[in-house]
N, C-alpha and C positions, 0 to 999 in steps of 0.2 A: 575102391578096391584095396584090400590089404593083403600083403604078402608076408608070410612069417617064415623066416629062415632060421633053422636051428644053429646054435653056436658051433663054431668050427672045433673039431677035436684036434688034439696034438698030432695025431697021425695024418689027418687031412691037411693040416698046416704044413707039415713036412713034405707031403706030396706036392702041394702048391709051390713050395720053395724050389723043389726039383724042377717043376715045370718052368718057373721063372728063370732059373739058371740055364735050362735048355734053350729057351727062347732067346735069352741074352746071347748065348754062344752062337745060335743060328744068325742072329742079327750081326754079330761081329764078323762071321764068315761072309755074309752078304756084303758088308762094307769093304772087306778086304778084296772080294771079287771085283767090286766096282773100281777099287784102286788099281788092281791088276789090269783091268780093261783100259783104264785111263792111261796107265804107263805104256801099254802096248800101242795105243793110238799115238801117244807122244813120240815114242821111238820110231814108229812108222813115218810120222810127219818129219822127223829129223832126218831119217834116211832118205826120204823123198826130196829133202831140201826146202820144205815148206817153212820149217823153223830152224833156228841155229842151235848149236850144242849148248850155248849158254841158256837159251830159252828152254831147252829140254831139261837141263838141270833145275832151273827155277820152277818149271811146271811140275816136275817130279817131286820136288821139295814141298810145293804147295799141296799136291795131292796127298803126300805123307802127313802133313800137318792136319789136313782136313780129316784124314783117316784116324789119326791119333785123337783129335777132338771128339769125333763121333764115338770111338770106342770108349773114351773116358766118360762121355755122357751116358752111354749104354750101361757101363759099370755103375755109375752113380744111381741111375734109375733102378737097376736091378737090386742094388744094395738097399736102397730106400724101401723098395717093395718087400724084400725079405724081412727087414726089420718090422715093417707094418704087419706082415703076416704072422710073425712069431710073437708079436706083442699080445699079451693076454688081456 
């Protein structure tokens, strides 16, 4: 089976770049929502006395680092894909 795809036009490439950017932003929002949920759980556990305030700070910092790394990776992948799409 052979599939023949026509070359991408400049207009279609730009549309695909917009889609990539939109999906990247949606991914970042999802990562931030997960961080927010984690922080709420951490604060609740601290309030209940399950964990100490030091543990709370440490866990919040760890969640922030994980969020930063995930967002950095999303940006890297999105930029890579944009360059790939715009290359002629």
